[in-house]
C-alpha positions as CSV (number, residue, x, y, z in Angstrom):
1,M,124.1,99.7,131.1
2,A,121.2,101.7,129.7
3,T,122.0,100.7,126.1
4,K,121.6,97.0,126.7
5,P,117.9,96.9,126.9
6,Q,117.6,99.1,123.8
7,A,119.8,96.7,121.9
8,S,117.8,93.8,123.2
9,N,114.5,95.5,122.2
10,H,115.9,96.3,118.7
11,S,117.0,92.7,118.3
12,A,113.6,91.4,119.4
13,A,111.9,93.8,116.9
14,V,114.1,92.6,114.0
15,N,113.5,89.0,114.9
16,S,109.7,89.6,115.0
17,D,109.8,91.3,111.6
18,T,111.8,88.4,110.2
19,K,109.0,86.1,111.5
20,M,106.4,88.2,109.8
21,H,108.2,88.2,106.5
22,A,108.5,84.4,106.7
23,L,104.8,84.2,107.6
24,S,103.9,86.4,104.5
25,Q,105.7,83.8,102.3
26,Y,103.8,81.0,104.0
27,I,100.5,82.8,103.3
28,E,101.5,83.3,99.6
29,Q,102.3,79.6,99.3
30,H,99.0,78.6,100.9
31,H,96.8,81.5,99.7
32,N,94.2,79.1,98.3
33,Q,93.7,77.5,101.7
34,R,91.6,78.5,104.7
35,L,94.1,80.3,107.0
36,T,92.5,81.3,110.3
37,L,94.3,83.8,112.5
38,Q,94.6,81.1,115.2
39,L,96.3,78.7,112.7
40,L,98.8,81.4,111.6
41,A,99.4,82.4,115.2
42,S,100.3,78.8,116.1
43,H,102.6,78.7,113.1
44,V,104.8,81.4,114.6
45,N,104.1,80.7,118.3
46,M,102.3,83.9,119.0
47,S,98.9,84.8,120.4
48,P,96.4,85.8,117.7
49,S,96.1,89.4,119.0
50,H,99.9,89.8,119.1
51,L,100.3,88.3,115.6
52,Q,97.6,90.6,114.2
53,K,99.4,93.7,115.6
54,R,102.9,92.6,114.6
55,F,101.9,91.5,111.1
56,S,99.9,94.7,110.4
57,K,102.9,96.8,111.5
58,A,105.4,94.8,109.4
59,M,103.3,94.3,106.2
60,G,101.0,97.3,106.3
61,M,97.8,95.1,106.4
62,S,96.3,92.3,108.4
63,P,97.0,88.6,107.6
64,K,93.5,88.3,106.2
65,K,93.8,91.3,103.9
66,Y,97.3,90.0,102.8
67,Q,95.8,86.7,101.8
68,E,92.9,88.4,100.0
69,A,95.4,90.5,98.1
70,Y,97.4,87.5,97.0
71,R,94.3,85.6,96.1
72,L,93.3,88.5,93.9
73,K,96.6,88.5,92.2
74,H,96.3,84.8,91.2
75,F,92.7,85.2,90.2
76,K,93.5,88.1,87.9
77,R,96.5,86.2,86.5
78,A,94.3,83.2,85.7
79,L,91.7,85.4,84.0
80,K,94.3,87.1,81.9
81,A,95.7,83.6,80.9
82,G,92.3,82.8,79.5
83,H,90.9,80.5,82.2
84,S,87.2,80.5,82.8
85,V,85.8,82.6,85.7
86,T,84.8,79.3,87.4
87,D,88.3,77.8,87.1
88,A,90.0,81.0,88.2
89,V,87.7,81.3,91.3
90,Y,88.6,77.8,92.6
91,E,92.3,78.1,91.6
92,A,92.5,81.2,93.8
93,G,90.8,79.5,96.7
94,Y,87.4,81.1,96.7
95,E,84.6,78.9,97.8
96,S,82.1,80.2,95.2
97,S,81.8,82.6,92.4
98,S,79.4,84.7,94.4
99,R,82.2,85.6,96.8
100,I,84.4,86.9,94.0
101,Y,81.5,89.2,92.9
102,E,80.9,90.3,96.4
103,K,84.4,91.0,97.5
104,L,86.6,91.6,94.4
105,D,84.5,93.5,92.0
106,T,85.5,96.8,93.4
107,H,89.2,95.8,93.3
108,I,89.4,95.1,89.6
109,G,87.0,97.8,88.6
110,M,84.7,95.5,86.6
111,T,83.1,92.1,86.7
112,P,85.5,89.2,86.5
113,G,84.1,88.1,83.1
114,N,84.8,91.5,81.7
115,Y,88.2,91.7,83.2
116,R,89.2,88.4,81.6
117,I,88.5,89.7,78.1
118,G,90.2,93.0,78.5
119,G,87.3,95.1,79.8
120,S,84.9,94.0,77.1
121,N,81.5,95.8,77.5
122,E,82.8,97.7,80.5
123,S,81.7,101.3,80.3
124,I,84.4,103.9,81.0
125,S,83.6,107.6,80.6
126,Y,86.3,110.2,80.4
127,A,86.8,114.0,80.3
128,A,89.8,116.2,80.1
129,D,90.4,119.7,81.5
130,Q,93.2,122.1,82.2
131,T,94.9,122.5,85.6
132,P,97.6,124.8,86.8
133,I,100.2,122.1,86.1
134,G,98.9,121.0,82.7
135,K,96.2,119.0,80.9
136,V,94.6,116.2,82.9
137,M,92.2,113.4,82.0
138,I,90.0,111.7,84.5
139,A,88.2,108.5,83.6
140,A,85.8,106.5,85.7
141,T,83.7,103.4,86.0
142,D,80.5,103.5,88.0
143,R,82.6,102.7,91.0
144,G,84.9,105.7,90.9
145,I,88.0,107.2,89.3
146,C,90.2,104.5,87.6
147,F,92.5,106.9,85.7
148,L,93.9,110.3,86.5
149,Q,96.9,111.3,84.4
150,F,98.6,114.4,83.0
151,G,99.8,114.8,79.5
152,S,100.3,117.2,76.6
153,S,97.0,116.6,74.8
154,K,93.7,114.9,75.1
155,R,94.6,112.5,72.3
156,E,97.7,111.4,74.1
157,L,95.9,110.8,77.3
158,L,93.0,108.9,75.7
159,A,95.6,106.6,74.0
160,Q,97.1,105.9,77.4
161,L,93.7,105.1,78.9
162,K,92.9,102.6,76.1
163,I,96.1,100.7,76.8
164,E,94.6,99.9,80.2
165,F,91.3,98.5,79.0
166,P,91.7,97.8,75.3
167,N,88.2,96.2,74.9
168,A,86.1,98.6,77.0
169,N,83.4,100.8,75.8
170,Y,84.6,104.4,75.9
171,S,82.5,107.5,75.9
172,A,82.9,111.1,76.7
173,M,81.7,112.0,80.2
174,P,77.9,112.2,79.9
175,E,76.0,115.3,80.9
176,N,74.5,113.6,84.0
177,A,78.1,112.9,85.2
178,R,79.4,116.4,84.6
179,L,78.4,117.7,88.0
180,A,80.5,115.0,89.6
181,F,83.4,115.6,87.2
182,N,83.3,119.3,87.9
183,G,83.5,118.5,91.6
184,W,86.5,116.3,91.1
185,M,88.2,119.0,89.1
186,Q,87.5,121.6,91.8
187,T,89.0,119.3,94.5
188,L,92.0,118.6,92.3
189,N,92.7,122.2,91.5
190,S,92.2,123.3,95.1
191,F,94.9,120.8,96.1
192,I,97.3,121.7,93.3
193,T,97.0,125.4,94.2
194,G,97.5,124.9,97.9
195,K,94.0,125.9,98.9
196,S,93.3,122.5,100.3
197,Q,95.6,119.9,102.0
198,Q,93.2,117.0,101.3
199,L,92.6,115.3,98.0
200,D,89.4,113.3,98.7
201,L,88.3,111.6,95.5
202,P,86.3,108.4,95.0
203,L,88.9,105.9,93.6
204,D,88.5,102.6,91.7
205,I,92.0,101.2,92.2
206,H,93.2,98.0,90.5
207,G,96.6,96.4,90.4
208,T,98.6,93.4,91.5
209,A,98.8,92.5,95.1
210,F,102.2,94.0,95.4
211,Q,101.3,97.2,93.6
212,R,98.3,97.7,95.9
213,M,100.5,97.1,98.9
214,V,102.9,99.8,97.7
215,W,100.1,102.2,96.8
216,D,98.4,101.7,100.1
217,Y,101.7,102.4,101.9
218,L,102.3,105.6,99.8
219,T,99.0,107.1,101.0
220,S,100.3,106.6,104.6
221,I,103.3,108.8,104.0
222,P,102.5,112.2,105.6
223,S,102.1,115.1,103.2
224,G,105.4,117.0,103.0
225,T,107.5,113.9,103.8
226,L,109.7,112.1,101.3
227,Q,110.9,108.5,101.4
228,S,113.4,106.6,99.3
229,Y,112.4,103.5,97.3
230,T,114.4,101.5,99.9
231,Q,112.5,103.0,102.8
232,V,109.2,102.2,101.1
233,A,110.3,98.6,100.5
234,Q,111.2,98.3,104.2
235,G,107.9,99.9,105.2
236,I,105.9,97.2,103.4
237,G,108.1,94.5,104.8
238,K,109.9,93.7,101.6
239,P,113.4,95.2,102.2
240,A,114.9,93.7,99.1
241,A,112.2,95.0,96.8
242,A,113.3,98.6,96.1
243,R,113.3,98.1,92.3
244,A,109.8,96.5,92.5
245,V,108.6,99.5,94.5
246,A,110.0,101.8,91.7
247,S,108.1,99.7,89.2
248,A,104.9,100.0,91.2
249,C,105.3,103.7,91.3
250,A,105.8,103.8,87.5
251,N,102.6,101.8,87.0
252,N,100.5,104.1,89.1
253,K,97.4,105.1,87.1
254,I,96.0,107.7,89.5
255,A,98.3,110.6,89.9
256,I,98.6,112.6,93.2
257,A,95.8,110.7,94.9
258,I,98.2,107.8,95.0
259,P,101.2,110.0,96.0
260,C,104.2,108.4,94.3
261,H,105.6,111.9,94.0
262,R,106.6,111.5,97.7
263,V,109.2,108.8,96.7
264,I,112.8,109.8,95.7
265,R,116.1,108.0,95.3
266,G,118.3,107.1,98.2
267,D,120.8,109.8,97.3
268,G,118.1,112.5,97.6
269,S,117.6,113.1,93.9
270,L,114.0,113.2,92.6
271,A,114.4,110.3,90.2
272,G,111.9,109.7,87.4
273,Y,108.2,110.7,87.5
274,K,106.0,109.6,84.7
275,W,104.2,112.9,84.6
276,G,107.4,115.0,84.5
277,I,110.0,116.2,87.0
278,K,108.6,119.7,87.0
279,R,105.2,118.5,88.2
280,K,107.0,116.4,90.9
281,Q,109.0,119.4,92.1
282,H,105.8,121.5,92.2
283,L,103.9,118.9,94.3
284,I,106.8,118.4,96.7
285,A,107.3,122.1,97.2
286,L,103.5,122.6,97.7
287,E,103.3,119.9,100.4
288,Q,106.4,121.1,102.2
289,Q,105.2,124.7,102.5
């Protein structure tokens, strides 16, 4: 008798998650419209407060943030396709160009106009240094770190950086920014050597709506805990998107701070890691100590 309520509760939870997945698709299809919480709640026959709670649990973010993420995805796609900033603003559903500058500048790491032309005139400074697990390069805009990757040489890392923003203005980290860079390196090395359990760095993250959803979720995985690509897909409310999760991990531009090393294959094997399996093994062992 005691198992029946549990089964019923499980069924109700599954049904609620299914509703939230369907609602996320509705938001995607109507991302350029004004979607109030009350309107969305009416769409699924829930109270606004209950919807907010259920949607956030199922999708990893509120309905409003989900819509913003999807708007951003279409805005960036329109810019990359060569549309003017004005056209892209209204196609994505923003009421004015001022709102895109206010809300999205920090998400794409540069002004919309510069993003449209591959980072033209955007200033990105970089510096490389040695860590206990190899050469690292950190690059930053005036908003924070947009690139943290490991490689065999400074030349290789700089080439990878330029793939991201082919038309940006690159320069070695200026002297007036060296103090900040040295602080970042101290924080990074303290984490890598196990002296600190926190990696608190100022980040300038940019990616598609789905990538950001995955990356946000990865930061919620407790240190020392591993999840499979399928578990991450389920965690973000996209249970059929395990391969897309793997792709998002592969496209991570900020190592360790966005902890894709905590994701493994369903069979328990470490799978690929763009900065090398040995580094992944080191990070996993470090966090599990």
